[in-house]
Each structure stands twice: as C-alpha cells, then as structure tokens.
Backbone bond lengths (Angstrom), bond angles and torsions (degrees), N, CA, C in turn:
res aa  C-N    CA-C-N  psi(-1)  N-CA   C-N-CA  omega(-1)  CA-C   N-CA-C  phi
1 M - - - 1.469 - - 1.534 111.63 -
2 L 1.340 116.05 -41.36 1.465 118.55 179.56 1.529 111.52 -62.83
3 D 1.338 115.75 -38.76 1.458 119.28 177.61 1.519 111.32 -63.66
4 L 1.329 116.66 -40.03 1.462 120.98 179.21 1.523 110.68 -64.64
5 L 1.320 116.65 -42.07 1.468 120.58 178.26 1.527 111.05 -63.77
6 A 1.330 116.36 -42.35 1.463 120.28 -179.98 1.524 111.05 -65.11
7 Q 1.343 116.98 -43.40 1.460 120.64 179.77 1.523 110.91 -64.49
8 T 1.332 116.28 -41.01 1.466 120.45 178.63 1.526 110.63 -65.30
9 G 1.331 116.32 -36.47 1.461 120.02 176.52 1.519 112.19 -62.85
10 L 1.340 116.91 -42.60 1.466 120.64 176.71 1.524 111.00 -62.85
11 N 1.337 116.64 -40.69 1.468 120.34 177.19 1.523 110.98 -62.11
12 A 1.336 116.34 -37.06 1.465 120.88 179.60 1.524 111.11 -67.39
13 V 1.332 116.83 -38.72 1.475 120.49 178.14 1.521 110.37 -62.69
14 Y 1.320 116.23 -42.87 1.475 120.25 177.23 1.527 110.55 -61.13
15 A 1.342 117.45 -47.51 1.464 120.86 -179.21 1.532 111.09 -62.55
16 A 1.329 116.18 -42.34 1.464 120.01 179.87 1.524 111.32 -62.42
17 S 1.320 117.06 -31.02 1.469 121.23 -176.67 1.525 111.38 -65.49
18 Y 1.331 117.23 -52.49 1.470 117.21 -177.51 1.527 111.52 -76.64
19 I 1.335 118.01 -30.67 1.465 119.85 176.73 1.526 110.36 -63.55
20 S 1.330 117.00 -41.88 1.464 120.17 -178.69 1.527 111.61 -64.90
21 L 1.332 117.71 -37.16 1.465 119.93 177.39 1.524 110.99 -61.58
22 V 1.327 115.99 -45.04 1.465 119.77 -179.80 1.524 110.83 -67.08
23 A 1.331 117.10 -46.01 1.455 121.19 -176.08 1.525 112.28 -66.46
24 V 1.329 116.97 -41.52 1.476 120.25 179.63 1.527 110.08 -63.70
25 G 1.322 116.87 -40.76 1.464 119.38 176.82 1.511 112.12 -61.08
26 L 1.335 116.71 -41.70 1.461 121.18 179.63 1.524 110.86 -65.71
27 V 1.328 116.72 -41.53 1.467 120.96 178.95 1.521 110.70 -64.79
28 L 1.325 117.63 -41.39 1.462 121.11 -179.27 1.526 110.70 -61.61
29 I 1.326 116.53 -43.64 1.466 120.28 179.03 1.515 110.71 -63.89
30 F 1.318 116.88 -45.04 1.466 119.83 -179.72 1.525 111.28 -65.80
31 G 1.337 116.30 -41.58 1.453 119.11 -176.79 1.515 113.11 -62.87
32 V 1.330 117.32 -40.96 1.464 120.93 -176.63 1.525 111.81 -85.79
33 M 1.343 117.01 -39.24 1.457 120.55 -172.91 1.528 113.87 -102.63
34 G 1.323 117.25 -16.06 1.453 120.31 178.70 1.508 114.28 70.58
35 V 1.340 117.38 26.67 1.460 120.34 -178.59 1.526 109.01 -128.98
36 L 1.336 116.09 139.27 1.454 121.43 174.99 1.526 108.37 -88.29
37 N 1.302 115.87 113.30 1.457 120.98 -175.62 1.529 110.01 -89.39
38 F 1.323 116.66 97.07 1.457 120.90 -178.87 1.530 111.94 -71.18
39 A 1.321 117.93 -13.24 1.461 120.90 177.98 1.528 111.84 -87.61
40 H 1.320 117.60 7.30 1.461 120.51 -176.48 1.532 111.26 -63.22
41 G 1.321 117.25 -36.44 1.460 120.22 176.97 1.514 112.06 -63.99
42 E 1.333 116.56 -33.89 1.461 120.10 178.48 1.524 111.42 -73.08
43 L 1.321 118.13 -23.76 1.463 120.09 172.62 1.527 109.80 -68.56
44 F 1.319 116.73 -37.18 1.470 121.91 172.08 1.524 109.62 -59.04
45 M 1.323 115.88 -45.76 1.470 121.34 178.71 1.534 111.09 -62.90
46 A 1.323 117.28 -40.33 1.466 120.62 -179.63 1.533 111.15 -63.42
47 G 1.329 116.83 -38.32 1.454 119.83 176.45 1.520 111.92 -63.36
48 A 1.342 115.98 -39.02 1.460 119.75 178.05 1.523 111.32 -65.29
49 Y 1.338 117.32 -41.64 1.463 119.97 -179.63 1.527 112.03 -70.61
50 A 1.340 117.09 -26.42 1.466 119.09 174.41 1.529 110.11 -61.54
51 V 1.328 116.64 -38.30 1.464 120.80 177.70 1.525 110.39 -71.23
52 V 1.337 117.14 -37.21 1.460 120.04 176.06 1.536 109.85 -58.26
53 A 1.343 116.02 -47.67 1.463 120.43 -175.86 1.527 112.17 -70.22
54 L 1.342 116.94 -41.90 1.460 119.78 -171.52 1.528 113.55 -92.23
55 Y 1.317 116.70 -36.12 1.467 119.61 -177.96 1.531 111.73 -91.59
56 A 1.349 116.23 -51.96 1.464 119.50 -176.16 1.529 112.23 -74.82
57 D 1.337 117.02 -42.07 1.465 120.60 -175.23 1.529 113.01 -91.21
58 A 1.342 116.79 -48.16 1.473 120.10 -177.05 1.530 112.94 -88.86
59 H 1.339 117.51 -9.22 1.468 123.25 174.93 1.522 113.46 63.68
60 L 1.330 116.23 32.00 1.459 119.50 171.54 1.529 109.03 -76.51
61 P 1.328 117.33 158.62 1.475 119.29 175.84 1.537 110.79 -56.21
62 F 1.324 115.67 145.02 1.464 120.67 -173.63 1.520 111.90 -57.33
63 F 1.318 117.69 -47.73 1.461 119.01 -175.09 1.529 112.08 -72.19
64 V 1.316 117.78 -24.39 1.468 120.38 171.08 1.529 109.19 -66.27
65 A 1.331 116.61 -42.31 1.463 121.04 178.28 1.522 110.62 -64.43
66 V 1.332 117.42 -39.85 1.469 121.05 178.63 1.525 110.62 -63.74
67 A 1.339 116.56 -45.09 1.464 120.63 179.06 1.525 110.86 -62.29
68 A 1.334 116.10 -41.99 1.464 119.86 177.97 1.517 110.49 -64.52
69 G 1.334 117.04 -38.74 1.465 120.43 177.33 1.513 111.97 -62.99
70 L 1.329 116.21 -40.66 1.466 120.60 177.57 1.521 110.83 -59.08
71 V 1.334 116.18 -48.79 1.465 120.28 -178.40 1.525 110.83 -66.96
72 F 1.331 116.61 -44.14 1.465 121.19 -178.96 1.528 111.46 -59.37
73 V 1.323 116.83 -46.79 1.462 119.55 -178.57 1.530 110.57 -71.47
74 G 1.337 117.27 -33.68 1.458 119.34 174.09 1.523 111.79 -60.54
75 L 1.334 116.32 -40.96 1.467 120.48 177.03 1.530 111.28 -67.44
76 L 1.329 116.65 -35.14 1.469 119.31 173.39 1.527 110.35 -59.66
77 G 1.333 115.37 -39.47 1.452 119.71 176.94 1.518 112.28 -61.84
78 L 1.339 116.61 -41.46 1.469 119.78 177.15 1.520 111.19 -63.34
79 L 1.337 116.56 -38.57 1.463 120.45 176.65 1.524 110.71 -61.68
80 M 1.321 116.77 -43.38 1.463 120.09 178.59 1.523 111.08 -62.96
81 E 1.330 115.86 -42.63 1.469 119.16 -179.69 1.518 111.35 -61.00
82 R 1.343 116.30 -43.59 1.464 119.91 -176.50 1.524 112.48 -75.02
83 A 1.328 116.75 -42.38 1.466 119.97 -172.56 1.526 113.32 -87.95
84 L 1.335 117.13 -29.79 1.462 119.71 -174.04 1.520 113.19 -110.63
85 F 1.318 116.42 -57.25 1.452 119.35 -168.12 1.529 114.11 -80.78
86 R 1.337 117.51 -35.12 1.462 118.12 -179.36 1.530 112.38 -66.09
87 P 1.351 119.09 -45.64 1.471 118.04 177.13 1.531 113.50 -64.06
88 L 1.342 116.50 -22.41 1.466 120.82 -176.95 1.530 111.82 -111.32
89 K 1.335 116.57 25.21 1.464 119.36 -174.32 1.522 113.25 -64.16
90 D 1.333 117.65 -23.42 1.465 120.82 177.94 1.520 111.84 -95.63
91 N 1.325 116.41 8.09 1.460 121.33 -178.37 1.530 109.19 -135.89
92 P 1.341 117.26 80.43 1.471 120.28 -176.86 1.526 113.13 -56.75
93 L 1.320 117.43 -37.57 1.460 119.84 179.49 1.532 109.89 -65.62
94 G 1.330 116.19 -39.59 1.458 119.58 177.17 1.516 111.59 -63.26
95 G 1.333 117.75 -39.40 1.456 120.87 177.29 1.515 111.79 -64.20
96 L 1.332 116.05 -38.91 1.470 119.77 177.94 1.522 110.89 -62.97
97 V 1.341 116.41 -45.80 1.469 120.55 179.47 1.528 110.51 -64.10
98 A 1.335 116.46 -39.81 1.463 119.99 178.78 1.528 111.04 -63.23
99 S 1.341 117.11 -36.94 1.463 119.56 178.91 1.529 111.06 -67.00
100 I 1.325 116.89 -33.25 1.471 120.02 175.98 1.530 109.73 -65.61
101 G 1.326 116.73 -40.51 1.456 120.30 176.30 1.512 111.84 -62.75
102 F 1.340 116.43 -41.28 1.468 120.07 179.16 1.522 110.58 -67.03
103 L 1.321 116.15 -34.25 1.466 121.47 174.94 1.522 110.66 -55.38
104 M 1.327 115.47 -47.72 1.470 120.12 -179.07 1.525 111.40 -66.27
105 I 1.330 116.96 -36.40 1.463 120.71 178.20 1.526 110.63 -63.26
106 L 1.347 116.76 -45.84 1.457 120.40 -179.86 1.526 111.44 -63.71
107 Q 1.326 116.40 -40.41 1.460 119.38 177.13 1.530 110.98 -62.43
108 S 1.318 116.47 -42.96 1.463 120.57 -179.48 1.523 111.06 -64.90
109 L 1.326 116.81 -40.28 1.465 120.18 178.15 1.527 111.20 -64.63
110 A 1.328 116.22 -37.77 1.464 119.71 177.79 1.523 110.79 -64.76
111 V 1.326 116.54 -41.06 1.471 120.47 178.47 1.523 110.18 -65.05
112 M 1.349 116.85 -42.90 1.461 120.69 179.88 1.528 111.51 -64.48
113 G 1.320 116.29 -37.95 1.460 119.45 -175.54 1.519 114.56 -84.15
114 F 1.343 116.47 -33.29 1.463 119.22 -173.05 1.529 113.76 -126.61
115 G 1.326 117.33 -6.82 1.453 119.76 -177.73 1.520 111.59 82.85
116 V 1.325 116.30 179.69 1.458 120.36 -176.55 1.527 111.99 -93.09
117 R 1.322 117.49 -5.01 1.463 119.93 -177.30 1.534 110.61 -69.59
118 M 1.312 114.55 157.39 1.455 120.36 175.19 1.519 109.69 -80.49
119 E 1.317 116.40 133.20 1.461 121.78 178.76 1.534 109.45 -95.53
120 H 1.313 115.97 127.34 1.458 120.88 176.62 1.533 107.57 -111.18
121 I 1.312 115.80 108.41 1.453 121.93 -173.74 1.526 110.12 -83.06
122 P 1.342 117.24 141.95 1.466 119.33 175.59 1.526 110.39 -57.04
123 P 1.325 118.26 141.05 1.468 120.44 -178.82 1.519 111.67 -60.87
124 V 1.325 115.30 145.57 1.459 120.69 179.04 1.528 109.95 -69.49
125 T 1.292 115.12 -41.60 1.457 121.50 179.22 1.522 108.66 -154.11
126 Q 1.313 116.33 149.31 1.458 121.71 177.09 1.528 111.37 -94.00
127 Q 1.320 116.82 0.64 1.462 120.26 -176.33 1.526 111.41 -67.60
128 V 1.318 114.81 141.38 1.459 121.57 179.71 1.525 108.39 -134.60
129 I 1.329 115.63 134.60 1.460 120.25 174.06 1.526 107.63 -88.49
130 E 1.310 117.06 120.57 1.462 121.61 -177.17 1.533 109.58 -103.61
131 F 1.333 115.06 114.09 1.458 120.26 175.88 1.528 110.45 -85.78
132 S 1.321 114.89 -30.08 1.462 121.96 173.88 1.520 106.50 -159.49
133 E 1.307 116.65 -174.94 1.467 119.89 -177.89 1.524 112.39 -61.67
134 K 1.341 116.92 -31.20 1.462 120.60 -175.37 1.521 113.62 -115.55
135 V 1.313 117.67 1.43 1.468 121.34 -179.51 1.528 108.01 -117.10
136 R 1.316 115.57 109.17 1.459 120.82 -175.52 1.524 111.37 -134.00
137 L 1.321 115.21 148.79 1.459 121.26 175.78 1.519 108.76 -128.53
138 P 1.349 118.07 108.15 1.469 119.82 175.93 1.526 110.43 -58.91
139 V 1.312 116.61 138.77 1.463 120.70 -178.52 1.529 111.21 -61.81
140 A 1.320 117.44 -31.17 1.470 120.50 177.31 1.530 111.16 -60.67
141 R 1.325 116.84 -35.49 1.468 119.98 175.83 1.527 110.76 -72.88
142 L 1.325 115.60 -34.96 1.462 119.39 177.20 1.523 110.50 -60.93
143 Y 1.338 117.66 -36.64 1.466 120.83 176.52 1.532 110.73 -56.41
144 V 1.327 116.44 -43.05 1.465 120.99 -178.94 1.528 110.10 -64.58
145 I 1.334 116.39 -43.85 1.464 120.86 -178.63 1.527 110.96 -63.58
146 V 1.332 115.86 -47.48 1.477 120.08 -178.97 1.522 110.49 -63.90
147 A 1.329 116.90 -43.03 1.463 120.53 -179.69 1.523 111.03 -61.44
148 A 1.333 116.91 -41.23 1.468 120.04 179.40 1.518 111.10 -62.75
149 V 1.327 116.62 -44.69 1.467 120.25 179.86 1.526 110.64 -62.89
150 V 1.324 116.44 -45.43 1.469 120.48 -177.62 1.530 110.98 -66.15
151 L 1.321 117.14 -47.55 1.461 120.59 -176.53 1.525 112.08 -67.79
152 L 1.322 117.61 -41.04 1.465 119.94 -179.94 1.529 110.84 -69.96
153 T 1.328 117.03 -35.07 1.467 120.10 175.12 1.530 110.47 -65.94
154 A 1.334 116.26 -42.48 1.471 120.15 177.86 1.529 110.71 -63.35
155 L 1.328 116.63 -38.88 1.465 119.70 178.43 1.528 110.36 -65.10
156 W 1.340 116.34 -42.31 1.474 119.88 177.78 1.526 110.03 -58.79
157 Y 1.320 116.71 -45.94 1.469 120.41 -179.92 1.530 109.98 -62.73
158 F 1.327 116.67 -43.48 1.462 121.30 -179.53 1.529 110.76 -59.42
159 L 1.326 116.83 -44.95 1.464 120.18 -176.21 1.528 112.30 -73.90
160 K 1.323 117.03 -32.05 1.465 120.73 -174.19 1.518 114.24 -94.76
161 R 1.343 117.27 -22.44 1.465 119.11 -168.71 1.531 114.48 -123.62
162 T 1.318 119.16 -1.62 1.464 120.21 -178.25 1.523 111.07 -120.38
163 R 1.318 115.83 157.54 1.472 120.24 -178.23 1.532 111.03 -65.56
164 F 1.343 116.25 -40.80 1.457 118.38 178.20 1.527 110.57 -64.11
165 G 1.322 116.32 -37.42 1.458 119.70 177.47 1.513 111.87 -64.86
166 W 1.328 116.76 -42.07 1.463 119.82 176.69 1.526 110.77 -61.71
167 A 1.329 116.02 -38.59 1.463 120.08 179.18 1.532 110.38 -63.73
168 L 1.332 117.24 -41.44 1.458 120.55 178.40 1.522 111.01 -62.44
169 R 1.319 116.24 -44.63 1.461 119.82 -179.29 1.523 110.99 -65.29
170 A 1.334 116.42 -39.87 1.460 119.78 178.72 1.528 110.99 -64.92
171 S 1.339 116.96 -41.07 1.459 120.88 179.24 1.523 111.27 -65.06
172 A 1.323 116.49 -35.71 1.462 120.07 179.23 1.523 111.36 -70.65
173 Q 1.344 117.22 -36.72 1.452 120.78 -176.35 1.526 112.16 -77.53
174 D 1.334 117.08 -43.49 1.468 120.53 -177.96 1.532 108.96 -156.63
175 P 1.341 117.90 91.33 1.471 120.92 -175.98 1.526 113.42 -58.58
176 E 1.319 117.28 -39.44 1.471 119.66 -177.67 1.519 111.14 -66.59
177 A 1.331 116.80 -45.04 1.462 119.69 178.47 1.523 110.68 -64.88
178 A 1.321 116.82 -38.43 1.469 120.28 178.27 1.517 110.77 -62.57
179 A 1.329 116.79 -42.10 1.463 120.51 179.31 1.530 111.02 -63.99
180 L 1.329 116.66 -37.82 1.462 120.08 178.53 1.530 111.89 -66.23
181 Q 1.337 116.68 -23.46 1.464 120.87 177.85 1.528 112.03 -87.95
182 G 1.327 116.96 5.25 1.454 120.98 177.34 1.514 115.17 91.53
183 I 1.318 116.92 9.47 1.462 120.32 178.83 1.520 109.26 -82.55
184 S 1.319 116.46 130.36 1.459 121.20 179.35 1.528 109.57 -79.45
185 I 1.330 116.84 112.99 1.456 120.99 179.96 1.530 110.31 -66.39
186 T 1.319 116.14 -35.19 1.464 119.88 177.97 1.522 111.12 -63.89
187 Q 1.329 116.58 -43.17 1.458 120.40 179.88 1.528 111.57 -65.36
188 T 1.325 117.19 -42.58 1.461 119.51 179.65 1.525 110.55 -66.41
189 A 1.335 117.07 -34.17 1.466 120.11 177.18 1.524 110.17 -64.42
190 R 1.329 117.01 -41.56 1.473 120.50 177.48 1.528 110.85 -60.16
191 I 1.327 115.88 -47.14 1.467 120.05 -177.87 1.525 110.46 -62.72
192 A 1.345 115.83 -46.02 1.463 119.95 -179.42 1.519 111.21 -61.97
193 M 1.331 116.59 -41.14 1.461 120.14 -178.15 1.523 110.70 -68.62
194 F 1.312 117.63 -39.78 1.466 119.92 179.13 1.525 110.73 -64.97
195 I 1.336 116.47 -47.75 1.461 119.73 -178.04 1.525 110.68 -65.76
196 G 1.339 116.87 -46.27 1.460 120.08 -178.55 1.513 112.41 -61.42
197 A 1.332 116.68 -43.59 1.464 120.61 178.55 1.524 110.87 -67.29
198 A 1.334 116.70 -41.59 1.459 120.55 -178.38 1.526 111.24 -63.19
199 L 1.326 117.95 -37.42 1.463 120.76 177.77 1.527 111.10 -63.07
200 A 1.332 116.11 -42.70 1.469 118.90 176.57 1.520 110.51 -64.94
201 G 1.331 117.05 -40.54 1.455 121.20 -178.99 1.515 112.69 -64.92
202 V 1.320 117.32 -42.31 1.464 119.20 -178.85 1.524 110.36 -70.95
203 A 1.337 117.46 -31.87 1.468 119.87 175.27 1.526 109.98 -63.01
204 G 1.335 117.07 -44.51 1.456 120.42 178.07 1.517 112.22 -65.17
205 A 1.327 115.91 -39.91 1.467 120.06 -178.89 1.527 111.63 -65.06
206 L 1.321 116.93 -43.57 1.458 120.87 -177.36 1.531 112.66 -70.26
207 T 1.319 116.42 -32.61 1.469 119.34 -178.33 1.524 112.60 -88.93
208 A 1.340 118.26 -7.90 1.466 121.08 -176.59 1.528 113.72 -54.14
209 P 1.352 119.46 -42.49 1.471 118.14 179.87 1.529 113.47 -72.46
210 L 1.329 117.15 -9.01 1.464 121.10 -174.50 1.517 113.04 -104.37
211 V 1.333 117.53 -6.92 1.467 121.83 -177.31 1.529 108.85 -133.19
212 S 1.317 115.26 174.06 1.466 120.55 172.68 1.521 108.73 -89.20
213 V 1.320 117.15 114.89 1.461 121.83 -177.56 1.522 108.93 -81.78
214 N 1.340 116.63 127.76 1.460 121.57 178.59 1.518 109.50 -151.89
215 P 1.338 118.83 162.64 1.466 120.89 -174.65 1.523 114.98 -64.04
216 H 1.330 117.56 -14.68 1.471 119.90 -176.40 1.522 112.25 -111.31
217 M 1.321 117.20 14.37 1.451 120.18 -176.70 1.526 113.29 -69.28
218 G 1.324 117.19 -15.44 1.465 120.05 179.94 1.509 114.26 -75.41
219 H 1.350 117.48 -16.49 1.466 120.41 -175.88 1.520 111.76 -60.36
220 S 1.328 116.61 -55.31 1.462 119.30 -177.57 1.524 111.28 -65.79
221 V 1.333 116.54 -32.39 1.462 120.28 -179.05 1.526 110.86 -66.69
222 I 1.324 118.20 -44.02 1.467 119.90 -178.15 1.514 111.12 -69.86
223 V 1.347 117.62 -35.80 1.466 119.90 176.34 1.529 109.69 -62.52
224 T 1.321 116.45 -45.82 1.462 120.67 178.04 1.523 111.21 -60.56
225 A 1.336 116.60 -42.93 1.463 120.54 -179.05 1.526 111.11 -62.90
226 F 1.320 117.89 -40.84 1.459 120.22 178.99 1.524 111.20 -66.35
227 I 1.333 117.17 -40.45 1.464 119.88 176.29 1.524 110.19 -59.49
228 V 1.327 115.40 -44.03 1.461 120.86 -177.32 1.527 111.38 -63.73
229 I 1.329 117.83 -45.58 1.467 118.48 -176.45 1.528 111.24 -72.65
230 I 1.323 117.88 -26.77 1.460 120.06 175.47 1.522 109.92 -71.52
231 V 1.327 116.34 -43.00 1.464 120.09 178.14 1.526 110.69 -64.93
232 G 1.322 116.98 -44.89 1.455 121.05 -177.86 1.513 113.67 -73.34
233 G 1.334 117.00 -25.47 1.459 121.30 -176.29 1.511 109.64 111.97
234 V 1.324 116.18 116.19 1.459 120.85 -176.79 1.527 109.77 -59.66
235 G 1.315 116.19 124.56 1.459 120.78 179.81 1.513 114.35 97.47
236 S 1.339 118.04 -7.02 1.459 120.82 -178.44 1.522 110.24 -100.92
237 L 1.337 116.88 113.91 1.468 120.85 177.89 1.525 110.97 -68.21
238 E 1.339 116.31 -42.26 1.459 119.43 178.34 1.525 110.42 -63.22
239 G 1.338 115.58 -40.41 1.462 119.72 178.23 1.515 111.93 -62.85
240 A 1.337 116.99 -36.72 1.464 120.48 179.66 1.527 110.93 -64.24
241 V 1.334 116.37 -40.68 1.472 119.82 -179.77 1.527 110.43 -67.07
242 I 1.323 116.39 -48.13 1.468 119.82 -178.11 1.522 110.96 -65.78
243 A 1.336 117.05 -41.95 1.459 120.29 178.55 1.530 111.21 -65.31
244 S 1.330 117.28 -32.48 1.471 120.17 175.89 1.518 110.89 -61.25
245 V 1.328 115.60 -42.66 1.466 120.35 179.28 1.529 110.05 -65.50
246 V 1.329 116.32 -46.28 1.470 120.50 -179.23 1.526 110.24 -61.06
247 Y 1.335 116.08 -48.33 1.468 119.99 -178.88 1.525 111.01 -62.66
248 A 1.321 116.99 -44.13 1.463 120.49 -177.92 1.525 111.10 -63.10
249 V 1.317 116.64 -41.89 1.466 120.12 179.62 1.523 110.13 -63.90
250 V 1.340 116.50 -48.79 1.463 120.23 -178.80 1.525 110.68 -61.96
251 H 1.327 116.34 -49.45 1.467 120.80 -175.98 1.530 111.19 -64.56
252 T 1.329 117.38 -42.40 1.464 120.39 -177.43 1.526 111.64 -67.89
253 F 1.319 116.99 -43.27 1.466 119.50 -179.20 1.529 111.31 -68.30
254 V 1.330 116.95 -40.29 1.467 119.08 178.82 1.525 110.15 -66.49
255 T 1.335 117.10 -39.77 1.463 120.30 177.01 1.526 111.15 -60.96
256 T 1.324 116.09 -42.12 1.464 120.52 -178.27 1.527 112.10 -65.79
257 F 1.316 117.20 -43.50 1.464 120.20 -173.42 1.526 113.30 -94.42
258 F 1.340 117.58 -14.14 1.467 120.65 177.23 1.526 108.60 -128.22
259 D 1.345 118.07 -101.00 1.467 120.40 173.34 1.522 109.36 -161.82
260 G 1.342 115.94 174.89 1.454 121.00 -173.91 1.516 114.34 -65.87
261 V 1.333 117.36 -35.59 1.468 120.64 -179.54 1.520 110.30 -64.61
262 I 1.336 116.30 -46.41 1.459 119.93 178.02 1.533 110.47 -63.10
263 A 1.332 116.38 -35.45 1.469 120.28 178.11 1.528 111.07 -64.04
264 D 1.336 117.16 -41.00 1.469 120.55 177.74 1.524 110.66 -63.49
265 I 1.332 116.44 -42.83 1.463 120.82 178.88 1.530 110.50 -63.93
266 T 1.334 115.75 -39.51 1.465 120.16 179.13 1.526 110.95 -64.41
267 G 1.345 116.52 -39.79 1.464 119.86 178.10 1.523 112.00 -62.31
268 L 1.316 116.67 -43.30 1.466 120.42 177.23 1.517 111.11 -66.19
269 S 1.332 116.37 -38.02 1.468 120.12 178.62 1.528 110.55 -64.70
270 L 1.337 116.36 -37.50 1.461 120.39 176.78 1.522 110.59 -60.94
271 M 1.343 116.31 -43.73 1.468 120.20 178.08 1.522 111.03 -61.00
272 L 1.335 117.63 -46.03 1.462 121.48 -179.65 1.525 110.96 -62.81
273 L 1.336 117.01 -40.64 1.462 120.55 179.45 1.518 111.17 -62.18
274 V 1.332 116.22 -44.06 1.468 119.81 179.22 1.522 110.58 -63.62
275 L 1.330 117.29 -41.54 1.462 120.44 179.93 1.521 111.68 -64.51
276 I 1.327 117.33 -34.54 1.466 120.66 178.77 1.532 110.35 -70.09
277 V 1.324 116.32 -44.91 1.461 120.73 -176.99 1.522 111.53 -76.83
278 K 1.339 116.85 -42.94 1.473 121.67 -178.07 1.527 108.66 -141.47
279 P 1.326 117.16 90.55 1.476 120.81 -173.55 1.525 115.09 -55.90
280 T 1.327 117.95 -23.74 1.467 120.23 -179.59 1.516 112.47 -85.54
281 G 1.338 118.04 -0.29 1.456 120.71 -175.70 1.516 110.66 89.03
282 L 1.321 116.13 171.44 1.462 120.60 -174.05 1.527 112.71 -61.58
283 F 1.332 117.50 -39.38 1.458 120.62 -175.72 1.534 112.53 -121.78
284 G 1.327 116.43 11.18 1.464 120.06 179.49 1.508 111.23 -82.29
285 S 1.307 115.91 167.06 1.464 121.99 178.26 1.510 109.00 -139.27
286 R 1.294 115.14 151.88 1.465 119.66 179.59 1.523 110.64 -71.46
287 E 1.344 114.90 141.73 1.471 119.18 176.48 1.508 109.32 -73.03
288 R 1.300 114.48 140.21 1.466 119.45 177.28 1.518 109.86 -74.41
289 A 1.329 114.94 141.17 1.472 119.77 -179.21 1.521 109.99 -72.31
C-alpha cells in the first residue's frame, strides 16, 4: 500500500507540473488582457504537434523540437493578440467568441496536416529512476517536472524583479492608471500573450511523448485549466499553481483507487465546493466597485 501511495504521489506531481504551466499561462492572459482564451487548450495541442513534426517525423533532437514548439506557439499567441483580441479589446464577449473560432481553425489545421489518428511518439528516453521495486519515475516525466519548476520560477522572477514584469502587473491591476504612467497596454498585452501561449505550448511539447497526440487533446486540458483557475482564484498566478497541485493530487488518487469518470466528477465537485465556501476562489479577491 505504501508503494502504491508513493507511486500515485509521483504521478500527481507530474500531472500538477503540466497543468500548472497551462493554467498559469491562461491566468496571465486573462489578468493582463481581460479575455478568456478558449483556444488555450489548442495551443497545448499545437506544441505537441510541433514535437510530432520535428522530433518524430524530422528526427531533430527532442529538446530542439521542444524549444521550437515553445517559440512557434508563442508566435501563434502574438497572432491571436493582433488579429483577434486587439480589435476586440473593448468587447470581452467578442474576444471569447473569436477564441472559440480560432480553436476550431487550429483543430481543422491539425486534422488537415496530420489526420485524425492518434500519434504515438517514440520515447525520448527509456531511463527510469527506481525508488523501490514498485515506485518508479520515468525520466521523461522528470523532464516535465523540472521544466515546470524552472519556467514558473523564471516567470516569478520576471514579474517581480524586472521592469517589463512590473509593467505587466500594473496593467493587470489597473490598466488606466498604468497607461497614465506611460506603460503601453498594447505592448504588455503582446508580452502576456506570448508568454501565456508559450507556456501552454511547452507543456504540450514536453508531454507529447507521454500521451496520445490528437487534434482534440486540448479539450480536457482547457476544462482542467478552467477548474484550476476558478479554484485558485481568477487572476491569481499563485492560486493557479497551488490549485493545480490540489487538483492533480485529488484527481490522480481518485483515478488510482476508483476510476477516471469518478475523478472527473470529484474535480468538478471540488470546484463547486470552493465556489460555495469562497466564491472568489482560494486566493482571489473581489473587484472594487
């Protein structure tokens, strides 16, 4: 039993790692731009397909493919900001609908380019860290965990210690006051969109060898991300990280001891419970009138 608990805990850490990357990116975009990007799951999918094209098909080194996926999806984010969200910046509902349209476009492009079949990518490495006979951590999963820690730490430093980071935080807290201080809202929106999209893309790229890549893989990811940011508090980056860990632990343990359907129901029940007890989420705060 102890071995099973330990193995499930390691699985939860892996799940929390990629979920937090996706959720933090979504929160960053919403915080700075005020728009819910429903195509965020498809950015995760685009990162995974970048690895399919560059690592599995073109046989480039895995981490070169991951880096290219990060940049490619970040540029997709800039395209979305310029073509969709900037023209609709005064119409949040319009931006949401436009992101749904872009979601469908990305799915269609994936089907046209790769078909509807599931892609199974060759493993990056067969190495496994053995803690005991029944407790193991594949090194490919360790890559995801390390990348999440490094990227989220770098993002924290960027937001807390750099001028561009201060500008992003100021724009998220009060766009009008930030603009009066000479901060370009358009520039901060570009930065937020690139970083948020790139985080989703690198999460998809790193997990591609560990999952079945398909054009609809973003659906479950975006649902999970929305649950996480609601539980953590909409607009709270710290809340998104902590809620990712909580959700991953709950979902992984319930899946292990029961099944995936019950785990999904439990995750939704957790969100509803938090909303009943604290409608703003664990780390959210009410907007001032």
